[in-house]
C-alpha positions in Angstrom: -2.7 6.7 12.8 1.0 6.3 13.7 3.6 8.5 12.0 5.8 6.4 9.8 9.4 7.2 9.2 11.3 6.9 5.9 15.0 6.8 6.5 17.3 7.9 3.6 20.9 6.9 3.7 24.0 7.9 1.8 27.7 7.7 2.6 28.3 10.9 4.5 24.8 12.4 5.2 26.1 15.6 3.6 24.5 15.8 0.2 22.2 13.2 -1.4 20.4 11.8 1.7 19.9 15.3 3.2 18.5 16.7 -0.1 16.2 13.7 -0.3 15.0 14.2 3.3 14.2 17.8 2.7 12.6 17.2 -0.7 10.5 14.3 0.6 9.3 16.3 3.6 8.5 19.3 1.4 6.4 17.1 -0.9 4.7 15.4 2.0 3.8 18.8 3.5 2.5 20.1 0.2 0.3 16.9 -0.1 -1.0 17.2 3.5 0.7 13.9 4.3 3.2 15.1 6.9 1.1 13.7 9.8 1.4 10.3 8.2 5.0 10.2 7.0 8.3 11.9 7.8 11.6 11.5 6.1 14.9 11.6 8.0 18.5 11.0 6.8 21.6 9.4 8.1 25.1 8.5 6.9 27.3 5.5 7.0 30.6 7.4 7.3 32.0 7.1 10.8 30.4 3.7 11.5 32.3 0.4 12.0 35.6 2.2 12.3 35.4 4.3 9.2 36.5 8.0 9.4 33.9 10.6 10.2 33.1 13.3 7.6 35.4 16.2 8.0 32.6 18.8 7.7 29.3 19.1 9.6 27.2 19.8 6.5 27.5 20.7 2.8 28.4 24.3 3.6 31.8 23.0 4.9 32.7 21.8 1.4 33.2 24.9 -0.7 33.3 23.3 -4.1 30.2 21.1 -3.6 28.3 24.0 -1.9 29.1 26.5 -4.7 27.7 24.0 -7.3 24.7 22.8 -5.3 23.4 25.9 -3.5 22.0 27.6 -6.7 20.1 24.5 -7.6 18.8 24.0 -4.1 17.6 27.6 -4.1 15.8 26.9 -7.4 13.8 24.0 -5.9 13.2 25.9 -2.6 15.3 23.7 -0.3 17.6 25.1 2.4 19.8 22.4 3.9 22.4 24.8 5.5 21.2 24.1 9.0 21.5 20.3 8.7 24.2 18.5 10.6 25.7 15.1 9.8 24.1 12.3 11.7 25.4 8.8 11.8 23.1 5.8 11.3 22.4 3.6 14.3 20.3 0.6 15.2 17.5 2.7 17.0 16.7 4.6 13.8 16.9 1.5 11.6 14.5 -0.3 13.9 12.0 2.6 13.9 12.0 3.2 10.1 9.2 1.8 8.1 11.3 2.1 4.9 15.0 2.5 4.4 16.2 4.1 1.1 19.9 3.8 0.1 21.1 6.3 -2.4 23.4 3.7 -4.1 24.3 0.0 -4.1 27.5 0.6 -2.3 25.6 2.1 0.6 23.1 -0.7 0.5 25.4 -3.7 0.1 28.9 -2.8 -1.2 30.8 -0.9 1.5 32.4 -2.6 4.5 30.0 -0.7 6.6 27.0 -1.0 4.3 23.4 -1.0 5.5 23.2 -4.7 4.8 26.4 -5.6 6.7 25.4 -3.5 9.7 21.7 -4.2 9.8 21.0 -7.4 7.9 18.1 -8.3 10.2 16.3 -5.3 8.7 17.2 -5.9 5.0 13.6 -6.7 4.2 12.8 -2.9 4.4 15.8 -1.7 2.5 15.5 -0.4 -1.1 17.4 1.9 -3.5 16.0 5.4 -3.6 15.4 5.2 -7.4 13.2 2.1 -6.9 10.5 4.7 -6.0 10.4 5.4 -9.8 10.8 1.7 -10.7 14.5 1.9 -11.5 16.9 -0.1 -9.5 19.7 2.3 -10.2 22.1 4.5 -8.2 21.8 8.2 -7.5 25.3 9.3 -8.5 27.6 10.7 -5.7 28.8 14.2 -6.5 31.4 14.3 -3.7 34.6 15.9 -5.0 33.2 16.5 -8.5 33.6 20.0 -10.0 31.0 19.1 -12.7 28.1 21.6 -12.3 26.0 19.5 -14.6 26.3 16.4 -12.4 25.4 18.4 -9.3 22.3 19.9 -11.1 21.3 16.4 -12.4 21.5 14.7 -9.1 19.6 17.4 -7.2 16.9 17.6 -9.9 16.7 13.8 -10.0 16.1 13.6 -6.2 13.6 16.5 -6.3 11.7 15.0 -9.2 11.4 11.5 -7.6 10.5 13.0 -4.3 7.7 15.1 -5.7 6.4 12.6 -8.3 6.6 9.3 -6.4 4.9 9.9 -3.1 2.4 7.2 -4.1 5.3 4.6 -4.3 6.7 5.9 -1.0 3.4 5.3 0.7 3.0 1.8 -0.8 6.5 0.8 0.3 6.0 2.0 3.8 2.9 -0.2 4.2 4.5 -3.2 2.6 6.7 -4.2 5.6 4.3 -3.7 8.5 3.7 -7.4 9.0 7.4 -8.1 9.3 7.8 -6.2 12.6 
């Protein structure tokens, strides 16, 4: 059986998509599914002439790190070694499923997934569609609201743990389109 890749994308590949990658992989490992599926993450920032993120990972953003790291510790996720990675066509082609953290990343930004990779739009979904809700995962960037950071991390963790069945179903949906 081939290993299928789930690509999770946010704007900078600093917070939401990275947390989703780590949470999904943790859940897949716990369910003995890591030989069937793997999650990876990428960011839009730095593509199509947009500015690169100023930091290499969440640790380089003191406010966000101070508000997020206690919650990440609670759920057993360490993202401190992750480095920002830009999205490119090779990873889009390889992915069985592409999950955007919000509509702007999916279709709204000048460098959105749809604008850059419209040929592969058939395998793009919002992350929250895993739970049957076509809603955004809020972006915490620049927010000093500890409640928002906690909510977003807990939301990503809960969906990642509780909706592996939906993840598997979605990854199988698009096989005939390749």
